[in-house]
C-alpha positions in Angstrom: 0.0 0.0 0.0 1.3 3.4 -0.9 1.6 5.7 2.0 -0.2 9.1 1.8 2.0 12.2 1.7 2.7 13.9 5.0 1.4 17.1 3.4 -0.5 17.8 0.1 -2.3 20.6 -1.5 -4.9 20.0 -4.2 -6.1 22.7 -6.6 -4.7 25.4 -4.3 -5.7 29.0 -5.1 -4.7 32.1 -3.3 -6.0 35.7 -4.0 -5.1 39.1 -2.7 -8.1 41.1 -3.7 -8.2 41.1 -7.5 -4.7 39.6 -7.7 -4.5 35.8 -8.0 -1.1 34.8 -6.6 -1.6 30.9 -6.7 -3.5 29.2 -9.4 -4.6 25.6 -9.1 -1.4 24.3 -7.5 -1.0 20.6 -6.6 1.9 19.7 -4.5 3.0 17.0 -2.0 5.7 16.4 0.6 6.5 12.9 1.8 7.7 12.2 5.3 11.5 12.3 5.5 12.2 14.2 2.2 13.3 17.7 1.3 11.2 19.4 -1.3 12.2 22.8 -2.8 10.0 25.4 -4.5 11.8 27.3 -7.2 10.9 30.3 -9.5 11.4 34.0 -10.0 10.1 36.6 -7.6 6.3 36.8 -7.8 6.0 33.2 -8.9 3.7 32.4 -6.0 6.2 30.3 -3.9 5.9 32.2 -0.6 2.1 32.6 -1.0 1.9 28.8 -1.4 3.8 28.3 1.8 1.8 30.9 3.7 -1.4 29.2 2.6 -0.2 25.8 3.7 0.2 27.1 7.3 -2.9 29.3 7.4 -1.2 32.7 7.2 -3.2 33.6 4.1 -6.7 32.2 3.3 -7.2 29.5 0.7 -9.6 30.8 -1.9 -10.2 27.3 -3.5 -8.7 23.9 -3.0 -7.7 22.1 0.1 -4.6 21.3 2.2 -4.1 17.9 3.9 -1.6 17.2 6.7 -1.2 13.7 7.9 -4.5 12.8 6.1 -6.4 15.5 7.9 -8.0 18.4 6.1 -6.4 21.6 7.6 -7.5 24.0 4.9 -9.1 26.5 7.3 -6.9 25.9 10.3 -5.2 28.9 12.0 -1.4 28.8 12.4 -1.6 28.4 16.1 -3.6 25.2 15.7 -1.1 23.8 13.2 2.0 24.2 15.3 1.0 21.6 18.0 0.2 19.2 15.1 3.8 19.5 13.9 3.6 21.9 11.0 5.5 25.1 11.2 7.1 27.9 9.1 10.3 29.9 9.5 9.2 32.9 7.5 11.0 35.1 5.0 12.9 38.0 6.6 13.6 36.0 9.8 11.1 38.1 11.9 12.8 37.5 15.2 11.7 39.5 18.2 14.6 42.0 18.4 13.7 43.2 21.9 13.9 39.7 23.4 16.9 37.7 24.1 17.9 34.6 22.0 16.7 32.4 24.8 13.3 34.2 25.0 12.9 33.9 21.3 13.5 30.2 21.5 11.1 29.9 24.4 8.4 31.5 22.2 8.9 28.7 19.7 8.1 26.1 22.4 4.8 27.7 23.5 2.8 24.8 22.3 5.0 22.1 23.9 3.6 21.0 27.3 5.8 18.0 27.8 8.9 19.0 29.8 11.1 16.2 28.3 10.2 17.2 24.7 11.0 20.8 25.6 14.4 19.8 27.0 15.1 17.7 23.9 14.3 20.7 21.7 16.6 23.0 23.7 19.4 20.4 23.4 18.9 19.9 19.7 18.8 23.6 18.8 21.9 24.5 20.9 23.7 21.4 19.4 22.9 22.6 15.9 23.6 26.3 16.7 26.4 26.6 19.3 26.5 30.3 18.6 22.9 30.7 19.9 23.9 29.0 23.2 26.9 31.3 23.4 24.7 34.3 22.9 21.5 33.1 24.6 21.3 36.2 26.8 21.9 38.6 24.0 19.1 40.6 22.4 18.1 39.1 19.1 18.1 42.5 17.4 21.9 42.8 17.9 22.7 39.5 16.2 24.1 39.4 12.7 21.8 38.5 9.8 23.2 35.0 9.6 22.7 34.5 13.4 19.2 35.9 13.2 18.4 33.3 10.5 19.8 30.6 12.7 17.6 31.9 15.5 14.5 31.9 13.2 15.1 28.3 12.2 15.9 27.3 15.8 12.7 28.9 17.1 10.7 26.9 14.5 12.5 23.7 15.6 11.5 24.3 19.3 8.0 22.8 18.7 9.5 19.6 17.4 7.9 19.9 13.9 7.2 16.9 11.7 7.4 19.3 8.8 9.4 22.5 8.8 8.8 25.0 6.0 11.6 27.5 5.3 10.9 30.6 3.3 14.0 32.0 1.6 16.5 30.9 4.3 19.5 32.3 2.5 18.0 35.7 1.6 20.4 38.6 2.2 23.2 36.5 3.6 26.9 36.5 2.7 28.0 33.5 0.6 29.9 31.9 3.5 26.8 32.1 5.8 24.6 30.7 3.0 26.9 27.6 2.9 26.4 27.2 6.7 22.6 27.4 6.4 22.6 24.7 3.8 25.0 22.6 5.8 22.4 22.9 8.6 19.6 21.8 6.3 21.6 18.7 5.4 22.0 18.0 9.2 18.3 18.4 9.7 17.7 15.7 7.1 19.9 13.4 9.2 17.7 14.1 12.2 14.6 13.0 10.2 13.1 16.5 9.9 10.9 16.7 6.8 11.5 20.0 5.0 9.9 22.2 2.4 12.1 25.1 1.2 11.4 28.2 -0.9 14.8 29.3 -2.2 16.3 31.7 -4.8 19.7 30.0 -4.7 18.8 27.3 -7.2 22.1 25.4 -7.1 22.2 25.1 -3.3 18.5 24.2 -3.1 18.9 21.4 -5.7 22.0 20.1 -3.9 20.1 19.3 -0.7 16.6 18.6 -2.1 15.1 15.2 -3.1 12.4 16.8 -5.4 11.2 20.2 -6.4 8.5 22.2 -8.0 9.2 25.1 -10.4 6.6 27.8 -10.3 5.8 30.7 -12.6 2.8 33.1 -12.5 1.3 31.2 -9.7 1.3 27.8 -11.4 3.5 24.7 -11.1 5.2 24.5 -14.5 7.7 21.7 -13.8 8.3 19.1 -11.2 10.7 16.2 -10.7 13.8 15.0 -8.8 16.6 17.4 -8.2 18.6 15.9 -11.0 15.7 16.1 -13.4 15.2 19.8 -12.6 18.8 20.6 -13.1 18.5 19.4 -16.7 15.1 20.8 -17.6 14.8 24.0 -19.7 11.6 24.9 -17.8 13.7 26.0 -14.8 15.7 28.6 -16.7 12.6 29.6 -18.6 10.7 30.3 -15.4 13.5 32.6 -14.1 13.7 34.4 -17.4 10.0 35.0 -17.5 9.5 32.8 -20.6 6.8 30.6 -19.0 
């Protein structure tokens, strides 16, 4: 028997007033894999992720997580279920310390052992966050803030972690560190969905991907298949 995807969207449509940002998108993410969403700015990638976690309403279609229809669920209802998003732009709480930011990520975890395991994992993955745990998040570098944003999302022990542009605005050396971290998360059995502009790095860590243009999926396949398709370059050049 074929196992159902951990998350799927069927006929997903998202609108902002008269603007339709996502048009009939079908996607799936299986447990244990890394799936990347590629395409030029304005292709609908971030809107798709935001709809999956309830940050923007779904106009038509439905979203399933672990075989449950979550189409109309609010984000705070999804986090305890194991679905969370590290948003574009990091959005850490600058006036709170690193430790306080991480504690905010664990708000839905009532089990003390799970909370302690999450602390241990985050500080193991990000030693710099442990070193600076009493420092205000707003004083961290951009790369450290990105680490904090990912660490905060990991504090709830997600079954599926969505990352929206994790390398945006970071120096090349720090980008490499972020993708090394993504590879480590795979080893820890974290399922990942990643929106990313750095195509080469995204396809290096991903199992599969979707190429989006004008709110639609225009190509899908394994990372190797997407490296070789003309649809990928066409999507970035506005030829789709």
